[in-house]
C-alpha positions, 0 to 999 in steps of 0.5 A, a space after each residue: 499499499 505505498 504511494 504511487 509516483 507519476 510524472 507530471 507530464 503524464 498526470 496533467 493529460 490523464 487529469 485533463 482527459 478525465 475532466 473532458 470524459 467526466 463531462 461528457 459522460 454526465 451530460 445526460 439531464 434529459 431525464 427528471 433528476 437523473 445526473 443530479 441524483 447520481 452526482 449526489 451520490 458521488 459527492 456524498 461519497 467523496 465528502 466521506 472520503 474527505 471527512 475520513 482523510 480528515 480533510 474537513 474543508 473538502 468534506 464541507 464543499 462536498 456536503 455543500 454541493 450535495 445540499 444544492 443538488 438535493 434542493 435541486 432535485 426537490 424542484 426536479 421531481 416530474 413534471 420538472 420545472 427546470 433541467 440542469 443541463 450544461 451549465 450544471 454539469 460542467 462545474 459539477 464534473 470539474 469540481 469532481 475531478 479537482 476533488 478526486 485529485 486533492 483527495 488522492 490518486 487512488 480516489 481519483 482512479 476510483 472516480 474514473 471508475 465510478 463514472 465508467 461503471 455508474 453513468 452508462 446504466 442510466 444512460 441506457 435506461 433513458 435511451 431504452 424507455 
C-alpha cells in the first residue's frame, strides 16, 4: 500500500482527459433528476472520503454541493420545472475531478471507475425507455 509516483507530464493529460470524459459522460439530464441523483451519490461518497482523511474543508465543500443538489432534485420531481443541462454538469464534473485529485490519486482512479460503471446504466435506461 505505498504511494504511486507519476510524472507530471503524464499526470496532467490524464487529469484533463478525465475531466473531459466526466463532462461528456454526465451530460444526460434529459430525464428528470438523473444526473442530479448520480452527482448526489458521488459527492456524498467523496465527502465521506474527505471526512475520513480529516480534510474537513473538502468534506464541507462536498456536502454543501450535496445540499444544493438535493434542493435541485426537490424542484426536479416530475413534472420537472427546470433541467440542469450543460451549465450545471460542467462545474459539477470539473469540481468532481479536482476533489478526486486532491483526495488522492487512488480516489481519483475510483472516480474514473465510478463514472465508467455508474453513468452508462442510467443512460441506457433513459435511452431504452
